[in-house]
ZABA-40835 format. One record per residue (C-alpha): residue in three letters; z, x, y. Coordinates in nm, 4 decimals. Layout:
REM ZABA-40835
code:zz:xx:yy
ALA:Z:X:Y
...
REM end
This chain:
REM ZABA-40835
code:zz:xx:yy
MET:-4.0880:-1.0523:-2.8239
LYS:-3.7412:-1.1953:-2.8694
LYS:-3.6115:-0.8503:-2.9547
ILE:-3.7638:-0.7047:-2.6353
ILE:-3.6131:-0.9777:-2.4173
PHE:-3.2729:-0.9260:-2.5762
PHE:-3.2948:-0.5508:-2.5229
LEU:-3.3856:-0.5888:-2.1567
GLY:-3.1008:-0.8337:-2.1087
MET:-2.8522:-0.5918:-2.2596
LEU:-2.9884:-0.3109:-2.0411
SER:-2.9326:-0.5232:-1.7302
ILE:-2.5741:-0.5956:-1.8313
THR:-2.5105:-0.2259:-1.8890
VAL:-2.6443:-0.1299:-1.5474
ASN:-2.4479:-0.4017:-1.3686
ALA:-2.1304:-0.2930:-1.5439
GLN:-2.1501:0.0572:-1.3937
TYR:-1.9081:0.1424:-1.1152
TRP:-2.0388:0.1381:-0.7598
GLN:-1.8975:0.1000:-0.4093
GLN:-2.0495:0.0294:-0.0725
LYS:-2.0738:0.2746:0.2182
THR:-1.9949:0.1469:0.5698
ASP:-2.0301:0.3920:0.8596
TYR:-1.9088:0.2992:1.2093
LYS:-1.9988:0.4211:1.5563
MET:-1.7959:0.2569:1.8320
ASP:-1.7579:0.2961:2.2069
VAL:-1.4552:0.1194:2.3523
ASP:-1.3482:0.0728:2.7138
MET:-0.9781:-0.0164:2.7439
ASP:-0.8181:-0.1873:3.0442
VAL:-0.4442:-0.1136:3.0309
GLU:-0.3678:-0.3663:3.3053
THR:-0.5215:-0.6725:3.1397
TYR:-0.4828:-0.5521:2.7792
GLN:-0.8465:-0.6317:2.7243
TYR:-1.1257:-0.4092:2.6001
LYS:-1.5017:-0.4126:2.5577
GLY:-1.6799:-0.2465:2.2718
LYS:-2.0163:-0.1547:2.1282
GLN:-2.0414:-0.1047:1.7558
GLU:-2.3151:0.0174:1.5262
ILE:-2.2605:-0.0089:1.1522
THR:-2.4846:0.1642:0.9004
TYR:-2.4342:-0.0306:0.5806
ARG:-2.5580:0.1088:0.2506
ASN:-2.5860:-0.1371:-0.0368
ASN:-2.4976:0.0617:-0.3481
SER:-2.4598:-0.2542:-0.5549
PRO:-2.7273:-0.3681:-0.8026
GLU:-2.7652:-0.6941:-0.6078
THR:-2.9562:-0.8059:-0.2992
ILE:-2.7294:-0.8983:-0.0068
THR:-2.8372:-1.1856:0.2174
LYS:-2.5238:-1.2284:0.4288
VAL:-2.2233:-1.0277:0.5416
TYR:-1.8721:-1.1038:0.6636
TYR:-1.6561:-0.9412:0.9285
HIS:-1.2805:-0.9543:0.9827
LEU:-1.1731:-1.0486:1.3374
TYR:-0.8039:-0.9781:1.2858
ASN:-0.6840:-1.0367:1.6421
ASN:-0.7853:-1.4034:1.6197
ALA:-0.4786:-1.4561:1.4015
PHE:-0.2579:-1.4273:1.7107
GLN:-0.3427:-1.7670:1.8542
PRO:-0.1389:-2.0881:1.8291
GLY:-0.2630:-2.2972:1.5400
SER:-0.4172:-2.0044:1.3534
ALA:-0.3842:-1.9757:0.9765
MET:-0.1171:-1.7063:1.0234
ASP:0.0738:-1.9296:1.2639
VAL:0.0611:-2.2212:1.0196
LYS:0.1720:-1.9989:0.7328
ILE:0.4705:-1.8713:0.9331
GLN:0.5797:-2.2234:1.0211
ASN:0.5586:-2.3377:0.6584
MET:0.7035:-2.0298:0.4884
LYS:1.0381:-2.0951:0.3248
ASP:1.1761:-1.7618:0.4453
PRO:0.9352:-1.6046:0.6977
ASP:0.9645:-1.2430:0.8084
PRO:1.2193:-1.2392:1.0941
ARG:0.9778:-1.0299:1.3005
VAL:0.7453:-1.3287:1.3384
MET:1.0107:-1.5925:1.4181
ILE:1.2230:-1.6629:1.7244
ASN:1.5157:-1.8989:1.7846
ILE:1.4381:-2.1240:2.0807
GLY:1.7497:-2.3355:2.0255
THR:2.1121:-2.2270:2.0422
GLU:2.3390:-2.0336:1.8120
GLU:2.5082:-2.3585:1.7156
ALA:2.1811:-2.5504:1.6763
PRO:1.9077:-2.2956:1.5988
VAL:1.5429:-2.3976:1.6233
ASN:1.3214:-2.1358:1.4611
LYS:0.9666:-2.1165:1.5894
SER:0.6682:-1.8991:1.5102
LYS:0.6250:-1.6370:1.7823
ILE:0.2499:-1.6936:1.7653
ALA:0.2922:-2.0607:1.8541
LEU:0.4674:-1.9595:2.1776
LEU:0.2109:-1.7044:2.2978
LYS:0.0668:-1.7780:2.6415
PRO:-0.3109:-1.7399:2.6904
GLU:-0.2716:-1.3921:2.8401
GLU:-0.0446:-1.2918:2.5479
GLN:-0.2722:-1.4112:2.2714
GLY:-0.5137:-1.1963:2.0763
PHE:-0.8832:-1.2423:2.0216
ILE:-1.2070:-1.0693:1.9279
LYS:-1.5200:-1.2326:2.0646
VAL:-1.8674:-1.1386:1.9473
LEU:-2.1042:-1.1236:2.2444
LYS:-2.4192:-1.0090:2.0654
LEU:-2.5061:-0.9219:1.7057
THR:-2.8355:-0.7825:1.5814
GLN:-2.9828:-0.6284:1.2679
LYS:-3.2198:-0.3479:1.3611
GLY:-3.2709:-0.5169:1.6968
GLU:-3.3211:-0.8705:1.5636
LEU:-3.0693:-1.1317:1.6768
LEU:-2.8553:-1.2750:1.3999
LYS:-2.7025:-1.6164:1.3466
TYR:-2.3302:-1.6203:1.2806
TYR:-2.0334:-1.8495:1.2480
VAL:-1.6681:-1.7809:1.3328
GLU:-1.3874:-1.9408:1.1362
GLY:-1.0468:-1.8091:1.2369
THR:-1.0362:-1.4396:1.1539
VAL:-1.3631:-1.4380:0.9579
LEU:-1.7146:-1.3980:1.0952
GLU:-1.9941:-1.5129:0.8606
VAL:-2.3378:-1.3659:0.9331
ALA:-2.6788:-1.4571:0.7935
LEU:-2.8940:-1.1452:0.7748
ALA:-3.2446:-1.1459:0.9188
LYS:-3.3596:-0.9189:0.6382
PRO:-3.1849:-0.9012:0.2996
ILE:-3.0506:-0.5618:0.1944
LYS:-3.1953:-0.4712:-0.1426
ALA:-3.0081:-0.2633:-0.3989
GLY:-2.9947:0.1016:-0.2971
ARG:-3.1150:0.0329:0.0580
LYS:-2.9349:0.0403:0.3921
THR:-2.9477:-0.1405:0.7239
SER:-2.7956:-0.1177:1.0716
LEU:-2.5889:-0.3871:1.2404
GLU:-2.5300:-0.3619:1.6163
MET:-2.2613:-0.5606:1.7953
GLU:-2.1240:-0.6039:2.1444
PHE:-1.7751:-0.7479:2.1504
GLU:-1.4662:-0.7935:2.3625
GLY:-1.1041:-0.8261:2.2663
GLN:-0.7572:-0.8962:2.3930
ILE:-0.4480:-0.7309:2.2504
PRO:-0.1752:-0.9805:2.1608
LEU:0.1861:-0.9393:2.2559
GLN:0.3374:-0.7554:1.9596
VAL:0.4173:-0.9986:1.6800
ARG:0.3097:-0.8393:1.3525
ARG:0.1640:-0.4940:1.2868
SER:-0.0608:-0.4723:1.5954
GLY:-0.0155:-0.5613:1.9599
ARG:0.1055:-0.4548:2.3023
ASP:0.4524:-0.3863:2.4411
ASN:0.6426:-0.3648:2.1153
LYS:1.0212:-0.3935:2.1076
GLU:1.0558:-0.0192:2.1814
GLY:0.8237:-0.0336:2.4815
VAL:0.5111:0.1226:2.3273
ALA:0.2150:-0.0013:2.5271
LEU:-0.0649:-0.0253:2.2690
SER:-0.0506:-0.0422:1.8889
MET:-0.4194:-0.0693:1.8057
THR:-0.4390:-0.1641:1.4401
GLN:-0.6855:-0.4167:1.2939
TRP:-0.8375:-0.4130:1.6404
TYR:-1.2156:-0.3998:1.5837
PRO:-1.4709:-0.6213:1.4036
LYS:-1.4481:-0.4817:1.0522
LEU:-1.7014:-0.5460:0.7781
ALA:-1.5412:-0.7094:0.4751
ALA:-1.5382:-0.5314:0.1402
TYR:-1.8004:-0.6139:-0.1197
ASP:-1.7524:-0.5003:-0.4787
GLN:-1.8056:-0.6046:-0.8411
GLU:-1.6127:-0.9239:-0.7682
GLY:-1.8257:-1.0125:-0.4643
TRP:-1.7134:-1.0494:-0.1032
HIS:-1.3485:-1.0186:-0.0017
ALA:-1.3561:-1.2131:0.3240
ASN:-0.9922:-1.3181:0.3110
PRO:-0.8413:-1.4769:0.6237
TYR:-0.5852:-1.2496:0.7853
LEU:-0.2352:-1.3877:0.7319
GLY:-0.0360:-1.0729:0.7956
ALA:-0.0195:-0.9107:0.4518
GLU:-0.2340:-0.6280:0.3182
PHE:-0.5935:-0.5074:0.3496
TYR:-0.9016:-0.4007:0.1578
ALA:-1.2150:-0.2285:0.2869
ASP:-1.5077:-0.0061:0.1951
TRP:-1.5278:0.3664:0.2616
GLY:-1.7211:0.5085:0.5547
ASP:-1.7455:0.7676:0.8284
TYR:-1.6124:0.6691:1.1715
GLU:-1.7135:0.7946:1.5151
VAL:-1.4968:0.6290:1.7800
ASN:-1.4977:0.6950:2.1557
ILE:-1.2126:0.5383:2.3534
SER:-1.2082:0.5295:2.7346
ILE:-0.8586:0.4707:2.8717
ASP:-0.6409:0.5368:3.1761
LYS:-0.5992:0.9132:3.2222
GLU:-0.2191:0.8882:3.2046
TYR:-0.2232:0.7563:2.8476
THR:-0.1909:0.9723:2.5367
ILE:-0.3598:0.8587:2.2141
GLY:-0.2640:0.9336:1.8549
GLY:-0.4138:0.7954:1.5367
SER:-0.6894:0.8323:1.2793
GLY:-0.9483:1.1061:1.2746
TYR:-1.0141:1.4446:1.4297
LEU:-1.0174:1.4667:1.8078
GLN:-1.3521:1.6181:1.9087
ASN:-1.2827:1.6991:2.2733
PRO:-0.9204:1.8255:2.2964
ASN:-0.9886:2.0412:2.6022
GLU:-1.1269:1.7404:2.7902
VAL:-0.8323:1.5097:2.7253
GLY:-0.5346:1.7478:2.7352
HIS:-0.2038:1.5709:2.6684
GLY:-0.0981:1.8513:2.4372
TYR:-0.4132:1.8458:2.2234
GLU:-0.5965:2.1230:2.4050
THR:-0.6590:2.4397:2.2063
SER:-0.5865:2.6490:2.5153
LYS:-0.4462:2.5351:2.8493
ASP:-0.6695:2.7887:3.0188
LYS:-0.9698:2.5976:2.8845
LEU:-0.8491:2.2527:2.9887
GLU:-1.1337:2.0790:3.1718
GLN:-1.0507:1.7110:3.1948
LYS:-1.3447:1.4790:3.2524
ILE:-1.2065:1.1875:3.4503
GLU:-1.4340:0.8989:3.5492
ASN:-1.2969:0.5986:3.7379
GLY:-0.9444:0.7106:3.6535
LYS:-1.0210:0.7186:3.2795
ILE:-1.0671:0.9806:3.0100
THR:-1.2826:0.9273:2.7028
TRP:-1.1236:1.0342:2.3746
GLU:-1.3769:1.1188:2.1029
PHE:-1.2719:1.0925:1.7371
LYS:-1.4373:1.1413:1.4011
ALA:-1.2789:1.0262:1.0758
PRO:-1.4797:1.1152:0.7637
ASN:-1.4668:0.9112:0.4451
VAL:-1.1903:0.6650:0.5330
HIS:-1.1639:0.2875:0.5117
ASP:-0.9919:0.2148:0.8425
PHE:-0.9413:0.3495:1.1926
SER:-0.6238:0.2883:1.3951
TRP:-0.4633:0.4304:1.7073
ALA:-0.1796:0.3863:1.9523
ALA:-0.1500:0.4770:2.3182
ASP:0.1231:0.5056:2.5774
ALA:0.1729:0.6710:2.9159
ASP:0.5106:0.8115:2.8087
TYR:0.4391:0.9771:2.4756
LYS:0.5828:1.3174:2.3982
HIS:0.3487:1.5110:2.1718
LEU:0.4500:1.7678:1.9100
LYS:0.2313:1.9539:1.6591
HIS:0.3168:2.1211:1.3307
GLN:0.0977:2.3109:1.0862
VAL:0.2024:2.2281:0.7302
ALA:0.2016:2.5256:0.4943
ASN:-0.1145:2.4941:0.2852
GLY:-0.1695:2.1529:0.4353
PRO:-0.2835:1.9635:0.7445
GLU:-0.1847:1.9858:1.1077
VAL:0.0569:1.7015:1.1782
HIS:0.0871:1.5387:1.5192
PHE:0.3971:1.3509:1.6345
LEU:0.3905:1.1108:1.9291
TYR:0.7085:0.9362:2.0387
LYS:0.8556:0.7826:2.3531
ASN:1.0021:1.0357:2.5935
THR:1.2567:0.7694:2.6951
LEU:1.4343:0.7711:2.3576
ASP:1.8040:0.8519:2.3634
GLY:1.9000:1.2140:2.3059
ASP:2.0073:1.1795:1.9422
ARG:1.6913:0.9828:1.8594
LYS:1.4775:1.2485:2.0268
ALA:1.6598:1.5134:1.8282
SER:1.5667:1.3289:1.5069
TRP:1.1988:1.3405:1.6012
GLU:1.2256:1.7084:1.6921
LYS:1.3647:1.7854:1.3446
LEU:1.0971:1.5798:1.1709
PRO:0.8212:1.8477:1.1624
LYS:1.0274:2.0754:0.9366
VAL:1.0462:1.8173:0.6584
MET:0.6695:1.7614:0.6483
ASP:0.6127:2.0801:0.4485
GLN:0.8388:1.9474:0.1721
LEU:0.6795:1.6026:0.1743
PHE:0.3222:1.7283:0.1505
ALA:0.4141:1.9876:-0.1126
PHE:0.5944:1.7288:-0.3264
TYR:0.3127:1.4735:-0.3159
LYS:0.0602:1.7472:-0.3903
GLU:0.2564:1.8532:-0.6975
GLN:0.3237:1.5015:-0.8221
VAL:-0.0124:1.3402:-0.7448
GLY:-0.2721:1.5676:-0.5834
ALA:-0.3735:1.7532:-0.2680
TYR:-0.4104:1.5734:0.0659
PRO:-0.7812:1.6217:0.1470
TYR:-0.7831:1.5891:0.5262
LYS:-0.6893:1.8515:0.7861
GLN:-0.4910:1.6136:1.0059
TYR:-0.2149:1.3541:0.9868
THR:-0.0406:1.1743:1.2734
VAL:0.2988:1.0032:1.3000
VAL:0.3055:0.7656:1.5984
GLN:0.5843:0.5548:1.7405
GLY:0.4473:0.2015:1.7597
GLY:0.3968:-0.1175:1.5634
ASP:0.6801:-0.3298:1.4279
GLY:0.8378:-0.1239:1.1492
GLY:0.6314:0.1110:0.9361
MET:0.2682:0.0675:0.8406
GLU:0.0186:0.3048:0.6845
TYR:-0.3312:0.3671:0.8170
ALA:-0.6085:0.6184:0.7604
MET:-0.4810:0.9688:0.8391
CYS:-0.1858:0.8260:1.0322
THR:0.1076:0.5879:1.0393
LEU:0.2652:0.3727:1.3080
ILE:0.6440:0.3419:1.2853
THR:0.9234:0.2166:1.5052
GLY:1.0958:0.5299:1.6290
ASP:1.4408:0.4339:1.7552
ARG:1.6041:0.5592:1.4332
ASP:1.8557:0.8126:1.3101
TYR:1.7273:1.1127:1.1169
ARG:1.7853:0.9713:0.7680
SER:1.6016:0.6512:0.8516
LEU:1.3210:0.8374:1.0254
VAL:1.2595:1.0662:0.7291
GLY:1.2737:0.7695:0.4928
VAL:1.0089:0.5666:0.6725
VAL:0.7819:0.8700:0.7197
ALA:0.8174:0.9681:0.3533
HIS:0.7183:0.6163:0.2518
GLU:0.4266:0.5737:0.4918
LEU:0.2931:0.9224:0.4203
ALA:0.2959:0.8454:0.0472
HIS:0.0603:0.5572:0.1233
SER:-0.1998:0.8213:0.2073
TRP:-0.2206:0.8752:-0.1675
PHE:-0.1537:0.5222:-0.2892
GLN:-0.3899:0.3204:-0.0746
PHE:-0.5847:0.5468:0.1559
LEU:-0.7096:0.7732:-0.1241
LEU:-0.6493:0.5477:-0.4228
ALA:-0.7760:0.2398:-0.2423
SER:-0.6765:-0.0449:-0.4704
ASN:-0.7273:-0.3985:-0.3461
GLU:-0.3948:-0.4596:-0.1713
THR:-0.4643:-0.8275:-0.1154
LYS:-0.4664:-0.8792:-0.4943
HIS:-0.2546:-0.5907:-0.6214
ALA:-0.0020:-0.5093:-0.3507
TRP:0.2336:-0.3764:-0.6200
MET:-0.0035:-0.0894:-0.6996
ASP:0.0145:0.0309:-0.3404
GLU:0.3674:-0.0628:-0.2330
GLY:0.5270:-0.0140:-0.5732
PHE:0.3739:0.3249:-0.6486
THR:0.4481:0.4398:-0.2933
THR:0.8103:0.3245:-0.3197
TYR:0.8479:0.5059:-0.6507
ILE:0.7139:0.8435:-0.5362
SER:0.8816:0.8383:-0.1935
THR:1.2157:0.7474:-0.3548
LEU:1.1871:1.0587:-0.5722
ILE:1.1365:1.2935:-0.2752
GLU:1.4141:1.1264:-0.0741
HIS:1.6437:1.1815:-0.3710
GLN:1.5469:1.5482:-0.3621
LEU:1.5806:1.5865:0.0162
PHE:1.9151:1.4133:0.0523
ASN:2.0711:1.4767:-0.2900
ASP:2.0928:1.1034:-0.3560
ASP:2.1736:0.9893:-0.7059
LYS:1.9448:0.7426:-0.8829
GLY:2.1166:0.4659:-0.6922
ALA:1.7907:0.3672:-0.5256
PHE:1.6373:0.2603:-0.8555
GLU:1.9584:0.0816:-0.9509
LYS:1.9344:-0.1144:-0.6253
MET:1.5748:-0.2028:-0.7080
TYR:1.6895:-0.3192:-1.0507
ALA:1.9674:-0.5296:-0.8958
SER:1.7291:-0.6959:-0.6496
TYR:1.4854:-0.7758:-0.9315
VAL:1.7627:-0.9343:-1.1404
LYS:1.8755:-1.1293:-0.8340
LEU:1.5198:-1.2563:-0.7804
ILE:1.5110:-1.3837:-1.1375
GLY:1.8481:-1.5471:-1.0866
TYR:1.7137:-1.7340:-0.7836
GLY:1.4376:-1.8752:-1.0038
ILE:1.1623:-1.7904:-0.7550
GLU:0.9876:-1.4955:-0.9210
GLU:0.6074:-1.5089:-0.9337
PRO:0.3743:-1.2764:-1.1275
LEU:0.2696:-0.9501:-0.9609
THR:-0.0886:-1.0744:-0.9829
THR:-0.0081:-1.3280:-0.7093
TYR:-0.2093:-1.2537:-0.3956
GLY:0.0056:-1.0930:-0.1271
ASP:-0.0465:-1.3843:0.1127
SER:0.0231:-1.6453:-0.1544
PHE:0.3859:-1.5777:-0.2475
ASP:0.6057:-1.8811:-0.1850
TYR:0.8869:-1.6616:-0.0534
ASN:0.8715:-1.3534:0.1659
TYR:1.1740:-1.2258:-0.0264
GLY:0.9847:-1.2732:-0.3508
TYR:0.6870:-1.0781:-0.2187
GLY:0.9070:-0.7892:-0.1056
VAL:1.1129:-0.7550:-0.4227
SER:0.8095:-0.7964:-0.6462
SER:0.5589:-0.5707:-0.4693
TYR:0.7995:-0.2940:-0.3697
ASN:1.0833:-0.2964:-0.6217
LYS:0.9302:-0.4430:-0.9364
GLY:0.6200:-0.2359:-0.8596
ALA:0.8290:0.0825:-0.8419
LEU:1.0201:-0.0114:-1.1570
PHE:0.6821:-0.0424:-1.3307
LEU:0.6437:0.3365:-1.3042
ASP:1.0097:0.4209:-1.3659
GLN:1.0053:0.2106:-1.6820
LEU:0.6669:0.3525:-1.7823
GLU:0.8400:0.6913:-1.7969
TYR:1.0840:0.5359:-2.0452
ILE:0.7890:0.4188:-2.2551
ILE:0.5611:0.7255:-2.2516
GLY:0.7894:1.0111:-2.1412
LYS:0.8355:1.2127:-1.8218
ASP:0.5565:1.4644:-1.8797
ALA:0.3089:1.1950:-1.9783
LEU:0.3878:0.9952:-1.6645
LYS:0.3377:1.3003:-1.4427
ASN:0.0054:1.3714:-1.6131
THR:-0.0886:1.0065:-1.5704
LEU:-0.0352:1.0150:-1.1932
ARG:-0.2261:1.3405:-1.1522
ASN:-0.5128:1.2301:-1.3774
TYR:-0.5261:0.8939:-1.2010
PHE:-0.5620:1.0685:-0.8652
LYS:-0.8281:1.3038:-0.9984
ALA:-1.0330:1.0209:-1.1493
TYR:-1.0006:0.7568:-0.8779
SER:-0.9351:0.9144:-0.5383
PHE:-1.1890:0.7862:-0.2846
LYS:-1.2495:0.4874:-0.5118
HIS:-1.1099:0.1366:-0.5579
PRO:-0.9085:0.1496:-0.8836
THR:-0.7788:-0.1602:-1.0589
PRO:-0.4597:-0.2029:-1.2641
GLU:-0.6726:-0.1697:-1.5772
ASN:-0.8103:0.1642:-1.4523
PHE:-0.4572:0.2982:-1.4070
MET:-0.3434:0.1714:-1.7458
ARG:-0.6401:0.3332:-1.9198
VAL:-0.5507:0.6675:-1.7608
ALA:-0.1925:0.6231:-1.8827
GLU:-0.3203:0.5521:-2.2321
LYS:-0.5342:0.8640:-2.2353
SER:-0.2494:1.0750:-2.0948
SER:0.0044:0.9477:-2.3478
GLY:-0.2029:0.8671:-2.6542
LEU:-0.0443:0.5187:-2.6643
GLU:-0.1813:0.1683:-2.6254
LEU:-0.0327:0.0100:-2.3135
ASP:-0.2316:-0.3029:-2.2319
TRP:0.0641:-0.5122:-2.3526
TYR:0.2860:-0.3510:-2.0882
LEU:0.0451:-0.4268:-1.8055
ASN:0.0116:-0.7837:-1.9252
TYR:0.3809:-0.8652:-1.9616
TRP:0.5037:-0.6827:-1.6511
THR:0.2351:-0.7818:-1.3995
GLU:0.0657:-1.0969:-1.5271
THR:0.3725:-1.2888:-1.6425
THR:0.7338:-1.3334:-1.5405
ALA:0.8592:-1.2607:-1.8926
THR:1.1880:-1.0693:-1.8910
ILE:1.3377:-0.7940:-2.1070
ASP:1.6679:-0.8817:-2.2702
TYR:1.7988:-0.7195:-2.5884
GLU:2.1406:-0.7630:-2.7454
ILE:2.3314:-0.5963:-3.0264
PHE:2.4738:-0.8106:-3.3035
PRO:2.8149:-0.6884:-3.4283
PRO:2.7417:-0.4289:-3.7014
LEU:2.8187:-0.5071:-4.0622
THR:2.9753:-0.1790:-4.1831
ASP:2.6808:0.0622:-4.1564
LYS:2.4039:-0.1838:-4.0617
ILE:2.2866:-0.2335:-3.7016
THR:2.0922:-0.5427:-3.5933
ILE:1.9247:-0.5799:-3.2540
HIS:1.8004:-0.9100:-3.1197
ARG:1.5222:-0.9585:-2.8634
LYS:1.6397:-1.2472:-2.6453
GLY:1.3798:-1.2016:-2.3716
LYS:1.0101:-1.2631:-2.4238
MET:0.8897:-0.9152:-2.3288
PRO:0.8973:-0.6616:-2.6165
MET:0.9784:-0.2949:-2.5684
PRO:1.0305:0.0231:-2.7689
ILE:1.4036:0.0701:-2.8081
GLU:1.6252:0.3771:-2.7755
VAL:1.9585:0.3477:-2.9578
THR:2.2583:0.5798:-2.9282
VAL:2.5139:0.5504:-3.2085
THR:2.8633:0.6987:-3.1844
TYR:3.0336:0.7355:-3.5184
GLU:3.4061:0.7126:-3.5868
ASP:3.4235:1.0923:-3.6070
ASP:3.2955:1.0902:-3.2419
SER:2.9610:1.2480:-3.3337
THR:2.6520:1.0803:-3.1898
GLU:2.2987:1.0242:-3.3128
GLY:1.9910:0.9007:-3.1280
PHE:1.7381:0.6617:-3.2802
TYR:1.4009:0.5468:-3.1534
ILE:1.2353:0.2225:-3.2598
PRO:0.8629:0.2278:-3.1708
LEU:0.6884:-0.0951:-3.0748
ASP:0.4067:-0.1586:-3.3202
ILE:0.1492:-0.2570:-3.0552
MET:0.1943:0.0837:-2.8878
ARG:0.0322:0.2484:-3.1932
GLY:0.2544:0.5525:-3.1594
GLU:0.5669:0.6771:-2.9855
LYS:0.6711:0.9101:-2.7073
LYS:0.7766:1.2645:-2.7875
GLN:1.1520:1.3130:-2.8213
GLU:1.4087:1.4808:-3.0441
VAL:1.5708:1.1802:-3.2116
THR:1.5403:0.9979:-3.5411
VAL:1.2242:0.7862:-3.5318
LEU:1.2521:0.4619:-3.7272
ALA:0.9861:0.2240:-3.8538
ASP:0.7888:0.0191:-3.5995
TRP:0.9310:-0.3079:-3.4675
SER:0.6722:-0.5832:-3.4814
TRP:0.6442:-0.7406:-3.1373
ILE:0.6458:-1.0880:-3.2887
LYS:0.9764:-1.0501:-3.4779
PRO:1.2945:-1.1375:-3.2822
THR:1.5325:-0.9102:-3.4781
TYR:1.5344:-0.5582:-3.6175
SER:1.7895:-0.3965:-3.8526
PHE:1.8514:-0.0464:-3.9785
SER:2.1324:0.1350:-4.1598
VAL:2.3187:0.4546:-4.0750
ALA:2.5090:0.6995:-4.2939
LYS:2.8577:0.6858:-4.1393
PRO:3.1053:0.4285:-4.0044
ILE:3.0154:0.3085:-3.6535
LYS:3.2358:0.3238:-3.3452
LYS:2.9873:0.2346:-3.0718
VAL:2.6212:0.1298:-3.0336
GLU:2.4322:0.1457:-2.7039
LEU:2.0750:0.0558:-2.6104
ASP:1.8893:0.2504:-2.3386
GLN:2.1767:0.4779:-2.2427
ASP:1.9909:0.6101:-1.9343
HIS:1.9213:0.2593:-1.7982
GLN:1.5466:0.3067:-1.7524
MET:1.4571:-0.0100:-1.9393
VAL:1.4729:-0.3052:-1.7006
ASP:1.6869:-0.5209:-1.9255
VAL:1.8075:-0.8192:-1.7228
ASN:2.1456:-0.8300:-1.8975
ARG:2.2868:-0.4874:-1.9733
GLU:2.6275:-0.6215:-2.0722
ASN:2.5012:-0.7088:-2.4190
ASN:2.3372:-0.3668:-2.4626
VAL:2.6655:-0.2060:-2.5711
TRP:2.8867:-0.2804:-2.8714
ASN:3.2269:-0.1181:-2.9200
LYS:3.4317:-0.1478:-3.2354
ASN:3.7569:-0.1824:-3.0421
REM end
């Protein structure tokens, strides 16, 4: 009997360890009042529980509630050591500045909210509790493993004056930036619920199919997520043929009907002064561009040139990572900078051409690293922002013939962060960094350097195979850092868990130095805590050079290269020595500067 019980217990563990993800389908009807900036909505969610557990409660995000004085986001802004300048305002003088959270100064009609008017489960009223941006709901009937249920809601909302990401009347005059605008079911995965309060950082959600109908003033043009289902009824440049345009106007409004299949968000923007362009990418999606018609001439010209570059962007990301699976993508002027969403991005548009291409290249890359490879941004922002920064930097280098200066700037900012003494591990939650500067340098720059340095460790071809295999294995899933590292191990044949640990879970630094050679003997000292494989270039007195490679023992192998491979360096030993055949003139570590050594001055030794 004991053996049977043990066997059943092991079977249960095996089943629970299998990968699964929830399915959350949305149907929403929204009526927007552009005069009051308020809207009413009806929502039906079909929620399929693919987990092995029974669910007795659910959580929703009510993001707009963050834009109220005294909210958690407001408190965070006021207590942040260096808050994002977009969320602060000086209410004092230039001589005596008094910085204040913009949220704290919002008037009632400028604040944001989402109010739940009615919530049912298959027609049965539900009990719920609102705390800030989180709605906690007790289900009338538990959802058993493998079963589904429907949740119906009536709600109303008010769009806040633009402060962060979403809002009305942004600094460039865009009327509506509708992001994080609807009651959104929180993600549930192997770690349980992710009902994090909204503090302005990143997001995490389950996959689903969206059907969204938006009724709005007939003068307004909408751009955003999904496929427009009734282009000939709305016009505004979407119609397939102007001869077929049959606008259906009721009470001065047009209803825009969208479908977005297999996404984990739905966002849109609207304005009465949008100019709309379309471009069919070669072997790719149709891209829509919506920007303010009131932009200055040179800024308009930048937008008009933007469609031509989309072919190169999509082709590059397809080659480096994988094919974009949707038939549409939209670039919309709106928001407060640049922010990625499902099948679209909102960006500020008053930019020169170089800046415009840069922000679009970055936000488009998020379609791969976040909206297809949907890692949990709240926990692992570096996987999204860092990988995106890495791949978009490569295509910008190609488009504008930049040198590798971008990665050198990332390196410099990382070293500066360490010098300030405020670095925190990359595993820090995005909302929990003590310094906004620390979050930015870590998630974007140190995250990008993770991949650039990984190329140093495993080789260029292995890194490319890693990215492509990662996309193939985990697109439309929620990969973790461990998932990515395992793909890298399989693609390279090396053990890499040590790299993930040191670079993301600690603040250990890389610092190697060369001791002055004794005749023909070279000794290298590891000053920093983080170990690495080492590339050494030796110049002899006859001006000939020779390359050496010192594998790290815990890698259990080495990358492919045409140099002299030496014996492994044990990660626990602080020094390593080897001898050469001729008198030495110069010794240099990591000649190509791909290793993120915090002090490169001691990486070179010259005889004279």
